[in-house]
N, CA and C atoms as an extended XYZ file, in Angstrom:
435
Properties=species:S:1:pos:R:3:atomname:S:1:resname:S:1:resid:I:1 pbc="F F F"
N        86.296      100.189      123.483 N   MET     1
C        87.000      101.440      123.667 CA  MET     1
C        88.066      101.599      122.586 C   MET     1
N        88.097      102.735      121.934 N   GLN     2
C        89.052      102.979      120.871 CA  GLN     2
C        90.374      103.459      121.468 C   GLN     2
N        91.447      102.995      120.845 N   THR     3
C        92.754      103.512      121.248 CA  THR     3
C        92.983      104.832      120.550 C   THR     3
N        94.041      105.508      120.947 N   ARG     4
C        94.359      106.819      120.364 CA  ARG     4
C        94.532      106.725      118.851 C   ARG     4
N        95.139      105.626      118.349 N   LEU     5
C        95.374      105.484      116.917 CA  LEU     5
C        94.091      105.237      116.137 C   LEU     5
N        93.096      104.657      116.790 N   GLU     6
C        91.855      104.314      116.088 CA  GLU     6
C        90.867      105.461      116.049 C   GLU     6
N        91.055      106.495      116.861 N   GLN     7
C        90.110      107.591      116.908 CA  GLN     7
C        90.206      108.408      115.630 C   GLN     7
N        89.079      108.855      115.113 N   PRO     8
C        89.124      109.688      113.905 CA  PRO     8
C        89.865      110.988      114.197 C   PRO     8
N        90.649      111.433      113.232 N   GLN     9
C        91.425      112.661      113.379 CA  GLN     9
C        90.528      113.866      113.089 C   GLN     9
N        90.615      114.887      113.923 N   PRO    10
C        89.834      116.089      113.636 CA  PRO    10
C        90.435      116.821      112.434 C   PRO    10
N        89.639      117.685      111.837 N   ALA    11
C        90.124      118.465      110.702 CA  ALA    11
C        91.278      119.349      111.162 C   ALA    11
N        92.222      119.580      110.257 N   ALA    12
C        93.384      120.396      110.584 CA  ALA    12
C        92.957      121.835      110.854 C   ALA    12
N        93.522      122.426      111.887 N   SER    13
C        93.242      123.826      112.188 CA  SER    13
C        94.265      124.697      111.463 C   SER    13
N        94.061      125.995      111.517 N   ASN    14
C        95.029      126.910      110.916 CA  ASN    14
C        96.402      126.730      111.539 C   ASN    14
N        96.460      126.576      112.853 N   TRP    15
C        97.737      126.397      113.524 CA  TRP    15
C        98.379      125.079      113.151 C   TRP    15
N        97.575      124.074      112.932 N   SER    16
C        98.102      122.786      112.495 CA  SER    16
C        98.743      122.920      111.112 C   SER    16
N        98.097      123.688      110.243 N   LEU    17
C        98.657      123.917      108.912 CA  LEU    17
C        99.978      124.681      108.996 C   LEU    17
N       100.034      125.702      109.854 N   VAL    18
C       101.274      126.471      110.024 CA  VAL    18
C       102.377      125.552      110.545 C   VAL    18
N       102.040      124.707      111.516 N   ARG    19
C       103.014      123.757      112.044 CA  ARG    19
C       103.480      122.815      110.939 C   ARG    19
N       102.541      122.277      110.162 N   ASP    20
C       102.897      121.367      109.070 CA  ASP    20
C       103.794      122.055      108.047 C   ASP    20
N       103.535      123.323      107.778 N   LEU    21
C       104.385      124.081      106.859 CA  LEU    21
C       105.800      124.201      107.418 C   LEU    21
N       105.917      124.544      108.693 N   ALA    22
C       107.240      124.693      109.316 CA  ALA    22
C       107.988      123.365      109.306 C   ALA    22
N       107.299      122.287      109.629 N   VAL    23
C       107.928      120.966      109.638 CA  VAL    23
C       108.357      120.585      108.219 C   VAL    23
N       107.524      120.874      107.221 N   LEU    24
C       107.882      120.579      105.837 CA  LEU    24
C       109.153      121.330      105.445 C   LEU    24
N       109.269      122.589      105.842 N   GLN    25
C       110.460      123.362      105.501 CA  GLN    25
C       111.715      122.734      106.105 C   GLN    25
N       111.629      122.306      107.356 N   VAL    26
C       112.775      121.642      108.002 CA  VAL    26
C       113.088      120.338      107.284 C   VAL    26
N       112.056      119.579      106.962 N   LYS    27
C       112.261      118.305      106.263 CA  LYS    27
C       112.871      118.528      104.876 C   LYS    27
N       112.456      119.576      104.176 N   LEU    28
C       113.035      119.883      102.868 CA  LEU    28
C       114.521      120.213      102.993 C   LEU    28
N       114.879      120.930      104.041 N   ILE    29
C       116.291      121.245      104.264 CA  ILE    29
C       117.074      119.969      104.541 C   ILE    29
N       116.551      119.115      105.421 N   VAL    30
C       117.224      117.849      105.739 CA  VAL    30
C       117.327      116.981      104.489 C   VAL    30
N       116.236      116.900      103.718 N   ASP    31
C       116.221      116.108      102.494 CA  ASP    31
C       117.224      116.655      101.481 C   ASP    31
N       117.290      117.970      101.358 N   GLY    32
C       118.247      118.586      100.448 CA  GLY    32
C       119.687      118.330      100.875 C   GLY    32
N       119.938      118.415      102.180 N   PHE    33
C       121.285      118.120      102.685 CA  PHE    33
C       121.650      116.670      102.385 C   PHE    33
N       120.693      115.766      102.593 N   ARG    34
C       120.938      114.358      102.278 CA  ARG    34
C       121.278      114.195      100.801 C   ARG    34
N       120.553      114.880       99.939 N   ASP    35
C       120.810      114.790       98.505 CA  ASP    35
C       122.188      115.342       98.142 C   ASP    35
N       122.576      116.437       98.786 N   ILE    36
C       123.903      117.010       98.531 CA  ILE    36
C       124.986      116.018       98.933 C   ILE    36
N       124.790      115.325      100.040 N   VAL    37
C       125.761      114.329      100.498 CA  VAL    37
C       125.754      113.113       99.567 C   VAL    37
N       124.572      112.718       99.119 N   LEU    38
C       124.463      111.527       98.270 CA  LEU    38
C       125.053      111.723       96.872 C   LEU    38
N       125.050      112.948       96.369 N   LEU    39
C       125.579      113.170       95.019 CA  LEU    39
C       127.005      112.655       94.878 C   LEU    39
N       127.969      113.176       95.618 N   PRO    40
C       129.334      112.658       95.440 CA  PRO    40
C       129.520      111.264       96.034 C   PRO    40
N       128.824      110.983       97.134 N   THR    41
C       128.991      109.683       97.790 CA  THR    41
C       128.533      108.551       96.881 C   THR    41
N       127.453      108.760       96.153 N   SER    42
C       126.966      107.705       95.260 CA  SER    42
C       127.944      107.450       94.118 C   SER    42
N       128.575      108.499       93.626 N   ILE    43
C       129.569      108.329       92.553 CA  ILE    43
C       130.761      107.543       93.069 C   ILE    43
N       131.248      107.911       94.251 N   VAL    44
C       132.379      107.189       94.842 CA  VAL    44
C       132.001      105.736       95.101 C   VAL    44
N       130.814      105.510       95.665 N   ALA    45
C       130.381      104.140       95.956 CA  ALA    45
C       130.261      103.320       94.676 C   ALA    45
N       129.778      103.917       93.602 N   ALA    46
C       129.668      103.202       92.326 CA  ALA    46
C       131.043      102.864       91.772 C   ALA    46
N       131.977      103.804       91.858 N   ILE    47
C       133.336      103.542       91.375 CA  ILE    47
C       133.970      102.413       92.187 C   ILE    47
N       133.809      102.456       93.504 N   VAL    48
C       134.350      101.395       94.364 CA  VAL    48
C       133.690      100.056       94.020 C   VAL    48
N       132.378      100.055       93.813 N   SER    49
C       131.671       98.817       93.455 CA  SER    49
C       132.189       98.245       92.144 C   SER    49
N       132.421       99.120       91.171 N   LEU    50
C       132.943       98.658       89.879 CA  LEU    50
C       134.373       98.147       90.020 C   LEU    50
N       135.180       98.856       90.801 N   ALA    51
C       136.585       98.467       90.957 CA  ALA    51
C       136.739       97.160       91.746 C   ALA    51
N       135.882       96.932       92.697 N   ARG    52
C       135.990       95.743       93.544 CA  ARG    52
C       135.149       94.578       93.049 C   ARG    52
N       134.432       94.790       91.971 N   GLY    53
C       133.615       93.723       91.417 CA  GLY    53
C       134.466       92.625       90.802 C   GLY    53
N       133.878       91.488       90.646 N   ARG    54
C       134.562       90.341       90.059 CA  ARG    54
C       133.647       89.675       89.026 C   ARG    54
N       134.252       89.243       87.940 N   ASN    55
C       133.539       88.487       86.908 CA  ASN    55
C       132.306       89.219       86.390 C   ASN    55
N       132.426       90.508       86.197 N   GLY    56
C       131.317       91.282       85.646 CA  GLY    56
C       130.212       91.588       86.643 C   GLY    56
N       130.435       91.264       87.921 N   VAL    57
C       129.442       91.534       88.959 CA  VAL    57
C       130.007       92.612       89.880 C   VAL    57
N       129.312       93.736       90.029 N   PRO    58
C       129.841       94.813       90.865 CA  PRO    58
C       129.829       94.440       92.342 C   PRO    58
N       130.668       95.134       93.104 N   GLY    59
C       130.659       94.968       94.553 CA  GLY    59
C       129.386       95.559       95.132 C   GLY    59
N       129.113       95.318       96.409 N   PRO    60
C       127.850       95.741       97.019 CA  PRO    60
C       127.811       97.182       97.523 C   PRO    60
N       128.895       97.922       97.448 N   GLN    61
C       128.980       99.232       98.083 CA  GLN    61
C       127.895      100.207       97.621 C   GLN    61
N       127.671      100.277       96.323 N   PHE    62
C       126.671      101.215       95.797 CA  PHE    62
C       125.276      100.859       96.298 C   PHE    62
N       124.940       99.583       96.275 N   TYR    63
C       123.594       99.179       96.680 CA  TYR    63
C       123.393       99.288       98.186 C   TYR    63
N       124.476       99.145       98.954 N   ARG    64
C       124.375       99.401      100.401 CA  ARG    64
C       124.053      100.874      100.650 C   ARG    64
N       124.672      101.747       99.852 N   LEU    65
C       124.375      103.173       99.968 CA  LEU    65
C       122.901      103.441       99.633 C   LEU    65
N       122.371      102.758       98.626 N   LEU    66
C       120.952      102.928       98.282 CA  LEU    66
C       120.045      102.499       99.424 C   LEU    66
N       120.413      101.422      100.110 N   VAL    67
C       119.624      100.972      101.265 CA  VAL    67
C       119.594      102.067      102.328 C   VAL    67
N       120.759      102.651      102.605 N   MET    68
C       120.817      103.734      103.590 CA  MET    68
C       119.994      104.932      103.129 C   MET    68
N       120.062      105.260      101.836 N   GLY    69
C       119.273      106.363      101.305 CA  GLY    69
C       117.778      106.109      101.438 C   GLY    69
N       117.363      104.880      101.157 N   LYS    70
C       115.945      104.517      101.283 CA  LYS    70
C       115.487      104.616      102.735 C   LYS    70
N       116.345      104.179      103.661 N   GLN    71
C       116.009      104.280      105.084 CA  GLN    71
C       115.883      105.741      105.509 C   GLN    71
N       116.782      106.600      105.013 N   SER    72
C       116.705      108.017      105.374 CA  SER    72
C       115.460      108.663      104.765 C   SER    72
N       115.070      108.215      103.586 N   GLU    73
C       113.846      108.723      102.958 CA  GLU    73
C       112.630      108.406      103.824 C   GLU    73
N       112.592      107.189      104.334 N   HIS    74
C       111.494      106.776      105.217 CA  HIS    74
C       111.528      107.586      106.511 C   HIS    74
N       112.730      107.800      107.067 N   TRP    75
C       112.878      108.531      108.319 CA  TRP    75
C       112.445      109.983      108.157 C   TRP    75
N       112.835      110.618      107.047 N   ILE    76
C       112.471      112.023      106.805 CA  ILE    76
C       110.962      112.156      106.609 C   ILE    76
N       110.340      111.203      105.917 N   ASP    77
C       108.891      111.202      105.691 CA  ASP    77
C       108.419      112.579      105.231 C   ASP    77
N       108.980      113.010      104.118 N   LEU    78
C       108.804      114.371      103.621 CA  LEU    78
C       107.341      114.822      103.595 C   LEU    78
N       106.453      113.977      103.155 N   PHE    79
C       105.057      114.381      102.992 CA  PHE    79
C       104.148      113.785      104.062 C   PHE    79
N       104.694      113.538      105.235 N   GLY    80
C       103.935      112.967      106.342 CA  GLY    80
C       102.774      113.836      106.791 C   GLY    80
N       102.838      115.138      106.546 N   ALA    81
C       101.762      116.043      106.956 CA  ALA    81
C       100.453      115.746      106.236 C   ALA    81
N       100.506      114.943      105.191 N   LEU    82
C        99.248      114.561      104.521 CA  LEU    82
C        98.302      113.842      105.475 C   LEU    82
N        98.840      113.299      106.546 N   ARG    83
C        97.979      112.650      107.543 CA  ARG    83
C        97.011      113.656      108.165 C   ARG    83
N        97.352      114.940      108.120 N   ASN    84
C        96.508      115.988      108.694 CA  ASN    84
C        95.602      116.652      107.663 C   ASN    84
N        95.681      116.216      106.416 N   ALA    85
C        94.905      116.853      105.350 CA  ALA    85
C        93.412      116.581      105.522 C   ALA    85
N        92.590      117.524      105.085 N   PRO    86
C        91.139      117.292      105.121 CA  PRO    86
C        90.767      116.063      104.292 C   PRO    86
N        89.691      115.448      104.640 N   ALA    87
C        89.256      114.207      103.994 CA  ALA    87
C        88.998      114.382      102.504 C   ALA    87
N        88.630      115.591      102.077 N   ASP    88
C        88.304      115.787      100.666 CA  ASP    88
C        89.529      116.035       99.781 C   ASP    88
N        90.735      116.004      100.342 N   VAL    89
C        91.952      116.182       99.551 CA  VAL    89
C        92.278      114.861       98.872 C   VAL    89
N        92.411      114.914       97.542 N   ASP    90
C        92.733      113.715       96.770 CA  ASP    90
C        94.203      113.379       96.985 C   ASP    90
N        94.476      112.214       97.575 N   ARG    91
C        95.851      111.826       97.907 CA  ARG    91
C        96.491      110.963       96.826 C   ARG    91
N        95.760      110.661       95.788 N   ALA    92
C        96.303      109.806       94.725 CA  ALA    92
C        97.164      110.640       93.788 C   ALA    92
N        98.376      110.165       93.552 N   ALA    93
C        99.265      110.838       92.598 CA  ALA    93
C        99.002      110.258       91.221 C   ALA    93
N        98.632      111.114       90.293 N   THR    94
C        98.346      110.633       88.947 CA  THR    94
C        99.212      111.377       87.947 C   THR    94
N       100.126      110.636       87.340 N   PHE    95
C       100.960      111.169       86.279 CA  PHE    95
C       100.751      110.258       85.076 C   PHE    95
N       100.322      110.845       83.977 N   ASP    96
C       100.026      110.048       82.790 CA  ASP    96
C       101.268      109.386       82.200 C   ASP    96
N       102.439      109.974       82.391 N   VAL    97
C       103.660      109.442       81.791 CA  VAL    97
C       104.353      108.413       82.678 C   VAL    97
N       103.780      108.053       83.801 N   GLY    98
C       104.409      107.109       84.714 CA  GLY    98
C       105.344      107.840       85.652 C   GLY    98
N       106.292      107.102       86.202 N   ASN    99
C       107.244      107.734       87.111 CA  ASN    99
C       108.601      107.884       86.424 C   ASN    99
N       109.556      108.407       87.140 N   LEU   100
C       110.872      108.660       86.562 CA  LEU   100
C       111.547      107.365       86.118 C   LEU   100
N       111.329      106.277       86.852 N   ASP   101
C       111.899      104.994       86.443 CA  ASP   101
C       111.363      104.550       85.085 C   ASP   101
N       110.087      104.827       84.817 N   ASP   102
C       109.505      104.493       83.510 CA  ASP   102
C       110.174      105.297       82.389 C   ASP   102
N       110.424      106.566       82.651 N   ILE   103
C       111.075      107.410       81.645 CA  ILE   103
C       112.497      106.923       81.395 C   ILE   103
N       113.214      106.595       82.479 N   VAL   104
C       114.579      106.075       82.340 CA  VAL   104
C       114.564      104.778       81.536 C   VAL   104
N       113.586      103.915       81.784 N   SER   105
C       113.480      102.655       81.036 CA  SER   105
C       113.290      102.913       79.546 C   SER   105
N       112.486      103.914       79.209 N   ASN   106
C       112.283      104.245       77.795 CA  ASN   106
C       113.571      104.756       77.153 C   ASN   106
N       114.304      105.598       77.870 N   VAL   107
C       115.581      106.093       77.352 CA  VAL   107
C       116.564      104.936       77.211 C   VAL   107
N       116.593      104.064       78.225 N   GLU   108
C       117.488      102.901       78.184 CA  GLU   108
C       117.174      102.008       76.987 C   GLU   108
N       115.897      101.804       76.714 N   LYS   109
C       115.494      100.986       75.564 CA  LYS   109
C       116.013      101.612       74.269 C   LYS   109
N       115.901      102.925       74.156 N   PHE   110
C       116.414      103.617       72.984 CA  PHE   110
C       117.923      103.409       72.837 C   PHE   110
N       118.659      103.558       73.939 N   VAL   111
C       120.120      103.410       73.901 CA  VAL   111
C       120.498      101.979       73.530 C   VAL   111
N       119.810      100.989       74.104 N   VAL   112
C       120.099       99.582       73.787 CA  VAL   112
C       119.811       99.307       72.315 C   VAL   112
N       118.707       99.817       71.815 N   ASP   113
C       118.393       99.638       70.391 CA  ASP   113
C       119.472      100.251       69.509 C   ASP   113
N       119.927      101.433       69.884 N   GLU   114
C       120.999      102.106       69.140 CA  GLU   114
C       122.279      101.276       69.187 C   GLU   114
N       122.589      100.729       70.348 N   TYR   115
C       123.784       99.894       70.507 CA  TYR   115
C       123.701       98.649       69.619 C   TYR   115
N       122.530       98.008       69.597 N   GLN   116
C       122.365       96.788       68.812 CA  GLN   116
C       122.488       97.065       67.316 C   GLN   116
N       122.195       98.276       66.910 N   ARG   117
C       122.376       98.659       65.512 CA  ARG   117
C       123.814       99.061       65.208 C   ARG   117
N       124.659       99.095       66.246 N   GLY   118
C       126.060       99.432       66.035 CA  GLY   118
C       126.335      100.915       65.962 C   GLY   118
N       125.482      101.705       66.558 N   GLY   119
C       125.645      103.157       66.510 CA  GLY   119
C       126.711      103.660       67.472 C   GLY   119
N       126.630      104.928       67.769 N   VAL   120
C       127.610      105.600       68.615 CA  VAL   120
C       127.692      104.951       69.990 C   VAL   120
N       126.577      104.459       70.502 N   THR   121
C       126.599      103.882       71.846 CA  THR   121
C       127.436      102.608       71.896 C   THR   121
N       127.561      101.898       70.786 N   ALA   122
C       128.402      100.695       70.760 CA  ALA   122
C       129.860      101.079       70.972 C   ALA   122
N       130.290      102.155       70.346 N   GLN   123
C       131.666      102.628       70.533 CA  GLN   123
C       131.879      103.105       71.967 C   GLN   123
N       130.928      103.817       72.502 N   ALA   124
C       131.047      104.313       73.874 CA  ALA   124
C       131.102      103.146       74.852 C   ALA   124
N       130.283      102.121       74.633 N   LYS   125
C       130.284      100.964       75.524 CA  LYS   125
C       131.625      100.259       75.501 C   LYS   125
N       132.220      100.093       74.331 N   SER   126
C       133.505       99.399       74.263 CA  SER   126
C       134.594      100.205       74.976 C   SER   126
N       134.539      101.523       74.899 N   ARG   127
C       135.518      102.366       75.599 CA  ARG   127
C       135.319      102.294       77.111 C   ARG   127
N       134.084      102.310       77.564 N   ILE   128
C       133.799      102.193       79.001 CA  ILE   128
C       134.241      100.827       79.512 C   ILE   128
N       133.931       99.764       78.761 N   ASP   129
C       134.362       98.417       79.157 CA  ASP   129
C       135.874       98.330       79.272 C   ASP   129
N       136.598       98.933       78.337 N   ALA   130
C       138.064       98.919       78.376 CA  ALA   130
C       138.580       99.672       79.603 C   ALA   130
N       137.949      100.801       79.931 N   ALA   131
C       138.364      101.574       81.107 CA  ALA   131
C       138.099      100.794       82.387 C   ALA   131
N       136.946      100.126       82.472 N   LEU   132
C       136.631       99.319       83.656 CA  LEU   132
C       137.594       98.148       83.792 C   LEU   132
N       137.940       97.533       82.675 N   LYS   133
C       138.880       96.413       82.692 CA  LYS   133
C       140.241       96.873       83.201 C   LYS   133
N       140.690       98.021       82.733 N   ALA   134
C       141.972       98.571       83.179 CA  ALA   134
C       141.927       98.919       84.660 C   ALA   134
N       140.806       99.475       85.121 N   MET   135
C       140.656       99.828       86.523 CA  MET   135
C       140.680       98.583       87.404 C   MET   135
N       140.016       97.531       86.968 N   ARG   136
C       140.007       96.282       87.735 CA  ARG   136
C       141.393       95.637       87.749 C   ARG   136
N       142.074       95.709       86.615 N   ARG   137
C       143.417       95.150       86.520 CA  ARG   137
C       144.345       95.861       87.500 C   ARG   137
N       144.213       97.176       87.586 N   LYS   138
C       145.039       97.961       88.499 CA  LYS   138
C       144.695       97.607       89.932 C   LYS   138
N       143.426       97.361       90.227 N   ASN   139
C       142.964       97.041       91.586 CA  ASN   139
C       143.505       95.678       92.035 C   ASN   139
N       143.592       94.720       91.134 N   THR   140
C       144.054       93.368       91.512 CA  THR   140
C       145.558       93.305       91.699 C   THR   140
N       146.305       94.241       91.106 N   LYS   141
C       147.752       94.262       91.258 CA  LYS   141
C       148.151       94.711       92.642 C   LYS   141
N       147.315       95.473       93.312 N   GLY   142
C       147.628       95.957       94.648 CA  GLY   142
C       148.458       97.229       94.574 C   GLY   142
N       148.767       97.798       95.745 N   PRO   143
C       149.514       99.059       95.769 CA  PRO   143
C       150.964       98.845       95.344 C   PRO   143
N       151.504       99.872       94.774 N   MET   144
C       152.900       99.831       94.316 CA  MET   144
C       153.803      100.022       95.536 C   MET   144
N       154.963       99.304       95.569 N   PRO   145
C       155.864       99.462       96.732 CA  PRO   145
C       156.540      100.803       96.721 C   PRO   145
């Protein structure tokens, strides 16, 4: 005897598609709200992580925020309606250029190469390092009386 989960799913009806559309719209709103909240929160968390870090190692605040963001992404399940898609719908995502992380890696490689040649990024890095050092120094002194 098959359980409910093992039974083959019937093809989506018109009403099922309308329902999936409505649910997607709600999920897009929730996802967008999450993104609006994450924009400033991630910046604050990164600044706190940098300020509370020690010996060149950042604090965990930013990465804890990423864990929460990943959990909310799973909870929202933006494209969950694909479970109702007809069998002939190709579910494989194919992008010839890779994903956004691949593009960021290529840009990062360019910036690192530029830095190693002593270009503009080397000057920017030294200024950022000096600002972080000053911020950490201020953090270790504690509040002013």
